[in-house]
C-alpha atoms as a printed R data frame, in Angstrom:
    type eleno elety resid chain resno       x       y       z
1   ATOM     1    CA   MET     A     1   0.000   0.000   0.000
2   ATOM     2    CA   GLU     A     2   2.887   2.346   0.739
3   ATOM     3    CA   VAL     A     3   3.695   2.478  -2.987
4   ATOM     4    CA   LEU     A     4   0.416   4.353  -3.559
5   ATOM     5    CA   LEU     A     5   0.866   6.993  -0.867
6   ATOM     6    CA   PRO     A     6   3.297   9.258  -2.802
7   ATOM     7    CA   HIS     A     7   0.923   9.232  -5.786
8   ATOM     8    CA   ILE     A     8  -2.075  10.095  -3.615
9   ATOM     9    CA   SER     A     9  -0.105  12.808  -1.829
10  ATOM    10    CA   ARG     A    10   1.043  14.461  -5.081
11  ATOM    11    CA   TRP     A    11  -2.452  14.237  -6.547
12  ATOM    12    CA   PHE     A    12  -4.051  16.084  -3.642
13  ATOM    13    CA   LEU     A    13  -1.217  18.566  -3.017
14  ATOM    14    CA   GLU     A    14  -2.125  20.077  -6.377
15  ATOM    15    CA   LYS     A    15  -5.664  20.620  -5.083
16  ATOM    16    CA   GLN     A    16  -4.888  22.586  -1.923
17  ATOM    17    CA   GLU     A    17  -7.215  25.396  -3.007
18  ATOM    18    CA   HIS     A    18 -10.120  22.962  -2.987
19  ATOM    19    CA   PHE     A    19  -9.473  22.029   0.632
20  ATOM    20    CA   ALA     A    20  -9.262  25.687   1.667
21  ATOM    21    CA   VAL     A    21 -12.608  26.432   0.015
22  ATOM    22    CA   PHE     A    22 -14.237  23.337   1.503
23  ATOM    23    CA   ALA     A    23 -12.933  24.298   4.956
24  ATOM    24    CA   GLN     A    24 -14.224  27.851   4.589
25  ATOM    25    CA   ALA     A    25 -17.644  26.491   3.626
26  ATOM    26    CA   ASP     A    26 -17.494  23.912   6.458
27  ATOM    27    CA   SER     A    27 -18.381  21.277   3.894
28  ATOM    28    CA   ARG     A    28 -18.061  17.511   3.809
29  ATOM    29    CA   ILE     A    29 -16.179  16.465   0.714
30  ATOM    30    CA   GLU     A    30 -16.480  12.691   0.649
31  ATOM    31    CA   GLY     A    31 -18.121  12.552  -2.799
32  ATOM    32    CA   TRP     A    32 -15.544  14.870  -4.372
33  ATOM    33    CA   PHE     A    33 -12.687  13.003  -2.704
34  ATOM    34    CA   LYS     A    34 -14.020   9.664  -3.919
35  ATOM    35    CA   ALA     A    35 -14.339  10.991  -7.484
36  ATOM    36    CA   GLU     A    36 -10.752  12.272  -7.376
37  ATOM    37    CA   LEU     A    37  -9.538   8.860  -6.204
38  ATOM    38    CA   LEU     A    38 -11.492   7.192  -9.005
39  ATOM    39    CA   VAL     A    39  -9.648   9.296 -11.609
40  ATOM    40    CA   LEU     A    40  -6.297   8.759  -9.866
41  ATOM    41    CA   PHE     A    41  -6.762   4.996  -9.534
42  ATOM    42    CA   ASN     A    42  -7.649   4.765 -13.247
43  ATOM    43    CA   ARG     A    43  -4.399   6.552 -14.083
44  ATOM    44    CA   LEU     A    44  -2.403   4.343 -11.727
45  ATOM    45    CA   VAL     A    45  -3.817   1.202 -13.358
46  ATOM    46    CA   ALA     A    46  -2.913   2.600 -16.803
47  ATOM    47    CA   SER     A    47   0.649   3.256 -15.599
48  ATOM    48    CA   GLN     A    48   0.772  -0.185 -13.893
49  ATOM    49    CA   VAL     A    49   1.433   1.231 -10.412
50  ATOM    50    CA   LEU     A    50  -1.888  -0.282  -9.314
51  ATOM    51    CA   GLU     A    51  -2.763  -3.733 -10.643
52  ATOM    52    CA   LYS     A    52  -6.514  -3.202 -10.463
53  ATOM    53    CA   PHE     A    53  -9.226  -1.658  -8.352
54  ATOM    54    CA   GLU     A    54 -12.927  -2.098  -7.820
55  ATOM    55    CA   ARG     A    55 -15.256   0.588  -6.542
56  ATOM    56    CA   GLU     A    56 -18.222  -0.229  -4.297
57  ATOM    57    CA   ALA     A    57 -16.729  -3.670  -3.725
58  ATOM    58    CA   SER     A    58 -18.737  -6.354  -1.954
59  ATOM    59    CA   ILE     A    59 -16.883  -8.306   0.702
60  ATOM    60    CA   ILE     A    60 -17.793 -10.913   3.282
61  ATOM    61    CA   SER     A    61 -17.036  -9.739   6.792
62  ATOM    62    CA   PRO     A    62 -14.728 -12.171   8.583
63  ATOM    63    CA   LYS     A    63 -16.288 -10.940  11.824
64  ATOM    64    CA   ASP     A    64 -19.921 -11.875  11.217
65  ATOM    65    CA   GLY     A    65 -19.984 -13.499   7.743
66  ATOM    66    CA   LYS     A    66 -22.316 -10.810   6.398
67  ATOM    67    CA   ARG     A    67 -21.917  -9.122   3.037
68  ATOM    68    CA   LYS     A    68 -20.502  -5.592   3.361
69  ATOM    69    CA   GLN     A    69 -19.616  -2.913   0.846
70  ATOM    70    CA   VAL     A    70 -16.412  -0.835   0.802
71  ATOM    71    CA   ASP     A    71 -15.591   2.187  -1.319
72  ATOM    72    CA   PHE     A    72 -12.559   0.617  -3.006
73  ATOM    73    CA   ARG     A    73 -10.810  -2.731  -3.194
74  ATOM    74    CA   LEU     A    74  -7.246  -2.237  -4.475
75  ATOM    75    CA   GLN     A    75  -4.812  -4.816  -5.800
76  ATOM    76    CA   VAL     A    76  -1.223  -3.628  -5.199
77  ATOM    77    CA   GLN     A    77   1.867  -5.796  -5.534
78  ATOM    78    CA   GLY     A    78  -0.229  -8.949  -5.263
79  ATOM    79    CA   GLN     A    79  -2.007  -7.844  -2.080
80  ATOM    80    CA   THR     A    80  -5.600  -6.753  -1.631
81  ATOM    81    CA   HIS     A    81  -6.341  -3.586   0.334
82  ATOM    82    CA   LEU     A    82  -9.748  -2.271   1.328
83  ATOM    83    CA   CYS     A    83 -10.391   1.462   1.381
84  ATOM    84    CA   GLU     A    84 -13.473   2.915   3.065
85  ATOM    85    CA   LEU     A    85 -13.828   6.699   3.004
86  ATOM    86    CA   LYS     A    86 -15.398   8.708   5.789
87  ATOM    87    CA   ALA     A    87 -15.371  12.477   5.800
88  ATOM    88    CA   LEU     A    88 -16.227  15.094   8.355
89  ATOM    89    CA   CYS     A    89 -16.341  18.830   8.065
90  ATOM    90    CA   ILE     A    90 -12.799  20.133   8.137
91  ATOM    91    CA   SER     A    91 -13.355  23.485   9.802
92  ATOM    92    CA   GLN     A    92 -15.304  25.090  12.606
93  ATOM    93    CA   ALA     A    93 -16.788  27.862  10.395
94  ATOM    94    CA   ALA     A    94 -20.390  26.918  11.131
95  ATOM    95    CA   GLY     A    95 -19.736  26.711  14.867
96  ATOM    96    CA   THR     A    96 -20.805  23.083  14.983
97  ATOM    97    CA   PRO     A    97 -19.138  20.889  17.591
98  ATOM    98    CA   ARG     A    98 -16.895  18.076  16.434
99  ATOM    99    CA   ASN     A    99 -16.030  14.919  18.259
100 ATOM   100    CA   LEU     A   100 -12.699  14.010  16.715
101 ATOM   101    CA   HIS     A   101 -12.175  10.905  18.814
102 ATOM   102    CA   PHE     A   102 -12.321   8.445  15.976
103 ATOM   103    CA   SER     A   103 -10.025   5.840  14.542
104 ATOM   104    CA   PHE     A   104  -9.293   4.241  11.237
105 ATOM   105    CA   ALA     A   105  -7.523   1.111  10.158
106 ATOM   106    CA   MET     A   106  -5.807   0.010   7.004
107 ATOM   107    CA   THR     A   107  -6.413  -3.678   6.482
108 ATOM   108    CA   THR     A   108  -4.369  -5.896   4.222
109 ATOM   109    CA   LEU     A   109  -5.925  -9.175   3.219
110 ATOM   110    CA   GLY     A   110  -3.925 -11.937   1.620
111 ATOM   111    CA   TRP     A   111  -6.490 -12.613  -1.114
């Protein structure tokens, strides 16, 4: 997965103005962010950095055996990675309280 991080970083560094505007508007940007990743992942597949990806991928939860859906399933260097996006407002412009006690995990599955 680490091979993708420089590409993702460069892609979004060029869009710093977007983040400033979204922060000023106190706006969630999950849809925009997901669309940007879709374009980036297509380019990375074309350049063979990313083997393949699937959006809105169905998976079976190892925890409860139920079918779940994740935003992206990525195939990188023979390993499968799941990517689920969650966004929250990135500023306090609207004066709304934020509980930033959250966590995220990057899971690698040997599929």
